N, C-alpha and C positions, 0 to 999 in steps of 0.2 A: 504556468504555475499561478494563474489568475484565480484558481479555485481554492486557495489556501483558506480563505475566510469561510468557505462552505463546508470544511471538514469537521464532522462531528462523529463522536464514537458510534460505531455501528454502521456507518455509511459504506455502501458497496462501491468499490472502485475497480477499474480494469488495470491489471498489471501489464505493463508494456516494457519492463526492464529486461535485463539479462536473465536468461533461464537459470533455474536452480534445481537441485535434485528434487524429484517428486512433482515438478510443475508440469501441468498438462495444458498445452496451447489451446485445446478445445474448451477448456474451462479456466479462463484467465482472470476470474473475479476474486478479489480479496476483500476483507472487511477491515476498515480503518479502526485501529485501537487507540492510537494517540501519538503525540510527538515525543521525541527523546532528546531534542536539542533546543536551546533557547532561540536559535536562528531559524527554526522550523525547516531545516534542510533534511532531516532524517526522521522517519516515522516507523511505528510498529503496525503491522497488519497481520491478519490471520488468514491462512490459506489451508483449507481442509484440516482444521484443528491445530495447525502448527503456527506458532508465532514467528514472523519473519521481520527482521530489521532491514530497512531499505531506504533508499533516497526518495525524496518527494518527487523527483523527476522520473521515477520508475512507475508512476501510476497516473491515471487520468480518470476524469469523471465518466 
C-alpha cells in the first residue's frame, strides 16, 4: 500500500482482489474514483461502467 499517495481520480489500477460478478480476469483494470473512509482503507473504483466498493488491498498500480 505504498502507493496511497499516488492515487488520483481517474488513475488506472489493476484489480487483484476476490472476483465479483461480471469480472473478467483477462481485463483486470479498474479506474480509481475516490476514498470512502478517513483511514483510506476502502475505495471506489469503476469497472466497465459499474461502481465497485473495495478494499485498498484489492488493487495495485
